[in-house]
N, C-alpha and C positions, 0 to 999 in steps of 0.2 A: 649258190645253188641250194635247192631244197628237195628233199625226198619226203613227200607226205605219206604217212602210213595209215593213220585213221584220224578221226576228229581230235583226239587227245594227244597224238604222238606224231612228231615230225623230226626229221634229221635235217640239219643245215650246216653249211660250211662254217667253220669256226672263224671268228674275226677278233681283232684286238679289242673291240668293244666288249667281248665276252670275258676278258681277263679277270675282272673282279669277281664275277659270278663263278667262274671255273675255279679260281683260287679259293674262294669261300667254300665251295662244295668239297674241294680237295681237303681243305683244313678241317672241315666238319667231319669228314669221313676218314681222316688220316689213319687212325688206329685200325679201323676196319679194312681199309685198302692195303695197308702195309703188310698184311699177312702174305699177299701174293704179288704185289707190285714193287719192283726194285727201285723206283725213282722217288719215292716219298721223302726220303731224307735229303734229296736234292731240290725239293720244292718247298722252301721255307718262307719265301717272301713273294709278294705280288710280282716283283721283277722276274722271278724264276718262271712264273706262269706266262708272263709277257714274252720272255725268250722262247719258251716252248711254242707259243702260238706263232711267233715269227718264223720258227722252223717249220711249223705246219703249213703256213702260207707259202713259204719257199718250196716245200715239197709239192704242194698243189700246183704251183706255177710251173714246176719242172715236170709235172705229170708222173712223179715217182711215189707219191703218197696222197692220201685224202683223209683229212681229219674233220669229223663232224660232231657238233654238239647234239645231244639227244634232248629234245624239247618234249616234256610231258606236262600237259595242262599249263602250257606257256612258261614253264620253268626249266632251266638247264638241270638235268639230273645225272648226266654222264657224258662220256665221250666214246665214239666208235668210229671205225673207218678202216682204211687199208693202210697198215703200217708201211708196207712196201707194195709197189706196183711194178712188175717187170713186164714192160710192153714187148720186149723181144721174145720172151717165152709165153706171153699172154697169161701170166699168173699174178696173184695178189695174196697177201697175208692179212687176214682180218684180225684186228685187235679191238678190245672194248673194256670199259669199266663203268660201273654204275654206283652212284652214291648210296650209302647204307640205308637211307630212308626211302629209296625208290624200289627196293627189292620187293618181289612178290606180286608184281602186276603183269608179268609176262612181257615187260618192256624189252628186255634184251633178246629174247627169242624173236620177237617181231622185228626188232632193229636188224638183227643178223639176217633174217629172211629178206628184208628190203635191200641190204647190202649185197647179198648174193644175186638177187634179181638185177640190181644195178650193174654188178660186175659182168654178168653174162649178156644182158640186153644192151646196155649203154656203152660199156667199155669193151665189149666183144672179147672178153677173156675166155680162156679155156678151163682154168682151174682156180679155185680159191682154197686157201689153207688156213687152218686155225691151229695154233699151238697153245697148250695149257699145261701147267705143272701137274704132275701125276696126282698129287693130293688135293688139287683145287677142284673139288667135285661140282661146285656151282658153275664154274666156267666150263668144265668139261661137259656138263649136262646140255649146253646149247648145241654144239655140233652133234652130239649123240641124239638129241631130240629131233634134229633136222636131217638125220640119216646120212651124215658124213661117213666116209670110210676111215677106219683107224688104220693109218699107214705105218705106224711104228712108234718107237720111243727113242728119243735122243738123250743119252746119258749125260748128266752134269751140264745141261743146256743153259742154265742161267744161275748167276750168283745172286742169291737173295740175302743180302746184308751180312750173314755170317756162315752161310752154307750154300752148297749147290743143290738145285732141284732138277730132276729129270722132266722132260716135256713129252707129252703125247702129241703126235702130229696127226691131224685130221685133214682129209681132202675131199673136195667135191668137184667133179668135172661138169662142164656145161651139159654134156650129153646125159648125165645122171640127174641133173636138176629138172630138165624138161621132161 
């Protein structure tokens, strides 16, 4: 599956063939990503990325998640998608990360816009949610820029290597997007 955004930017379903490129991107951006993502210490070898992708494929087949590579100028620059899809409640949680060298091009804002449109138009969901650590201003800027509603803060929501971080919860309803 592909979601074209513009001539330079496309989202497509992650495949096992992407493992080397995704691992290389992760490894290259490791220190940068580690500040806010808790899984970097568990992604030390190519086999870890292969296992991750196998989980992504299983989630896609079960219709419980959707993981996409972000292609910018024909190169994988990050991952985005729906970490969870709850078909019963018609909700999804968006997650995303971008390699350090791809920052500053508006890639993630356009990516999240495309995901929201896909959620409401194709998946017929009623709500999408984004959670981000309180101190992660770059990640929080995306839902704020896209006029999500701040729904609250979850205390000690995530263990980040040696401490807990609180998460701000953002929500967008289908009726608000249109």
